C-alpha positions in Angstrom: 4.4 -61.8 3.3 6.4 -58.8 2.2 5.3 -59.2 -1.5 1.6 -59.0 -0.7 2.2 -56.0 1.5 4.3 -54.3 -1.2 1.6 -54.9 -3.8 -1.1 -53.6 -1.5 0.9 -50.4 -0.8 1.4 -49.9 -4.6 -2.4 -50.2 -5.2 -3.0 -47.6 -2.5 -0.3 -45.2 -3.5 -0.7 -45.4 -7.3 -4.1 -43.6 -7.5 -2.8 -40.7 -5.3 0.3 -40.4 -7.5 -1.8 -40.4 -10.7 -4.2 -37.7 -9.2 -1.7 -34.9 -10.0 0.0 -35.6 -13.3 1.0 -34.1 -16.6 -2.2 -34.9 -18.4 -4.6 -33.0 -16.2 -6.6 -30.0 -17.3 -8.6 -27.8 -15.0 -11.1 -24.9 -14.8 -10.9 -22.5 -11.8 -13.3 -19.9 -10.3 -11.8 -17.3 -8.1 -13.0 -14.6 -5.7 -10.5 -11.7 -5.3 -10.0 -9.0 -2.7 -7.1 -6.7 -2.3 -5.4 -3.3 -2.0 -4.5 -1.4 -5.2 -2.2 1.6 -5.5 -2.8 3.4 -8.8 -2.3 6.5 -10.7 -4.9 8.2 -12.8 -5.6 10.8 -15.5 -5.4 14.5 -14.6 -3.1 13.9 -11.6 0.6 13.0 -10.9 -0.4 11.5 -7.5 -1.3 7.9 -6.7 -4.2 6.6 -4.6 -4.8 3.4 -2.6 -8.1 1.7 -2.9 -9.8 -1.6 -1.9 -10.8 -3.7 -4.9 -13.0 -6.7 -5.2 -13.3 -9.0 -8.2 -13.7 -12.4 -9.8 -11.5 -14.5 -12.1 -11.8 -17.6 -14.3 -8.7 -19.7 -15.2 -8.0 -22.6 -17.4 -4.9 -24.8 -17.1 -3.2 -27.8 -18.6 -0.3 -29.7 -17.0 2.6 -31.0 -19.0 4.5 -32.1 -15.9 3.7 -33.5 -12.5 5.3 -30.3 -11.1 3.8 -27.5 -13.1 0.9 -26.5 -15.3 0.4 -23.7 -17.9 -2.6 -21.5 -17.5 -4.5 -18.5 -18.8 -6.7 -16.3 -16.6 -9.3 -13.5 -17.1 -9.9 -11.3 -14.0 -12.2 -8.4 -13.4 -11.7 -6.0 -10.5 -13.7 -2.9 -9.3 -13.2 -0.2 -6.6 -13.3 3.5 -5.9 -10.2 5.6 -5.4 -9.7 9.1 -3.9 -7.0 11.7 -4.9 -5.9 14.8 -3.1 -6.1 17.3 -5.9 -7.1 17.8 -9.5 -8.4 20.4 -11.9 -11.5 19.7 -14.0 -14.0 21.3 -16.2 -17.6 21.1 -15.0 -20.9 22.6 -16.2 -20.4 25.4 -13.7 -16.8 26.2 -14.7 -13.3 25.0 -13.8 -13.0 23.4 -10.4 -9.9 22.4 -8.4 -10.0 20.1 -5.4 -10.0 16.6 -4.0 -11.7 14.0 -6.2 -12.7 10.4 -6.5 -13.3 8.0 -9.4 -14.8 4.6 -9.8 -12.2 2.2 -11.3 -12.8 -1.0 -13.2 -10.0 -3.3 -14.5 -10.1 -6.3 -16.8 -6.9 -8.4 -17.0 -6.0 -11.3 -19.3 -2.7 -13.1 -18.5 -0.9 -16.3 -19.1 1.5 -18.0 -16.7 2.8 -21.2 -15.1 1.9 -22.6 -11.8 4.3 -24.8 -9.9 2.7 -27.4 -7.6 4.4 -29.4 -4.9 2.0 -32.1 -3.7 -1.0 -34.3 -4.4 -3.5 -34.0 -1.5 -2.1 -30.9 0.2 -0.5 -28.8 -2.6 1.6 -25.7 -2.1 1.6 -23.6 -5.3 3.6 -20.8 -6.8 2.3 -18.9 -9.9 4.0 -16.3 -12.1 2.2 -14.6 -15.0 2.4 -11.8 -17.6 -0.5 -10.1 -19.2 -2.4 -7.0 -20.4 -4.9 -5.0 -18.4 -7.5 -2.5 -19.5 -8.7 0.1 -16.9 -11.7 2.3 -17.1 -11.6 5.4 -14.9 -15.1 6.8 -14.2 -16.0 10.5 -14.3 -14.2 12.5 -11.5 -16.4 13.5 -8.6 -14.8 16.8 -7.4 -15.2 18.3 -3.9 -15.3 22.1 -4.5 -15.8 22.9 -0.8 -19.5 23.6 -1.0 -20.6 20.4 -2.8 -19.5 17.6 -5.0 -19.7 18.1 -8.7 -19.2 15.7 -11.6 -16.4 16.7 -14.1 -17.5 16.7 -17.7 -15.5 14.5 -20.1 -13.3 13.2 -17.3 -13.9 9.5 -17.8 -10.9 7.7 -19.4 -9.4 4.4 -20.5 -5.9 3.1 -19.7 -3.8 0.1 -20.7 -1.1 -1.8 -18.6 1.4 -4.5 -19.1 1.2 -6.5 -15.9 3.5 -8.9 -14.2 2.1 -10.9 -11.2 3.2 -13.6 -8.8 1.4 -15.5 -6.0 1.9 -18.3 -3.5 -0.9 -20.5 -2.2 -2.1 -23.7 -0.7 -4.6 -26.1 -2.4 -6.4 -29.0 -0.9 -7.6 -31.9 -3.1 -11.1 -32.8 -1.9 -11.3 -35.7 -4.4 -10.0 -36.6 -7.8 -12.0 -33.8 -9.5 -12.3 -31.0 -7.0 -9.6 -28.8 -5.5 -10.1 -25.8 -3.3 -7.5 -23.3 -2.1 -6.3 -19.9 -1.3 -3.4 -17.7 -2.4 -1.8 -14.3 -1.7 -0.1 -12.4 -4.5 1.0 -9.1 -6.0 1.0 -7.4 -9.4 2.9 -4.6 -10.9 2.5 -2.6 -14.1 5.5 -2.2 -16.3 6.7 1.5 -16.0 6.1 3.7 -18.9 3.0 1.9 -20.2 -0.2 3.5 -18.8 -0.7 4.9 -15.3 1.0 3.4 -12.2 -0.6 0.2 -10.8 0.4 -2.2 -8.1 -1.7 -4.5 -6.0 -1.6 -7.0 -3.2 -4.5 -9.4 -3.1 -5.9 -12.6 -1.6 -7.9 -15.1 -3.6 -10.2 -18.0 -2.8 -10.9 -20.6 -5.4 -12.4 -23.9 -6.4 -11.2 -25.9 -9.4 -12.5 -28.8 -11.4 -9.8 -31.2 -12.7 -10.3 -33.6 -15.6 -8.5 -35.5 -18.3 -9.1 -34.1 -21.8 -10.0 -36.6 -24.6 -7.5 -35.5 -27.2 
């Protein structure tokens, strides 16, 4: 009697074990929301801003416990600073100002995963990020004026880490959420740090190579 029961248990458990193994690849779609603290051109101050974005990630697992991945993320928001001096068509203006900010980040990392059906995850990554700072909108007390030639580009080296929880809906589909943080390497571009939450869905498959 024990032998048939053991065989039945093996049949049930085997597919679940194989559902998260070293041969899996995946494609992920992410929605991102968070708080960014950043520096900017023409000021020594930092500003905090809400940012929203999307990301796409591809991964491949070489172990049951971790997968290598690469991700492209795009974020956008608007930030306010207390003081800056700019040239405008009406002359030089000093005052509080705001900028639209867009960032695009490409990174590579590793994700540790600790389950099959319910999957706690930890990801660490390193990448490069380009930032576009829109033209400064300066409050001169009487009105808001647009500074001429004040848009700018920036470049960061970014390290990031996140922890999350995924749920395997079936063999192919996983959904989940994660919370994370990122930090720019000092001395490369303006200051940047962020805290964000992501929601994602991922399609898992076995490459034919």
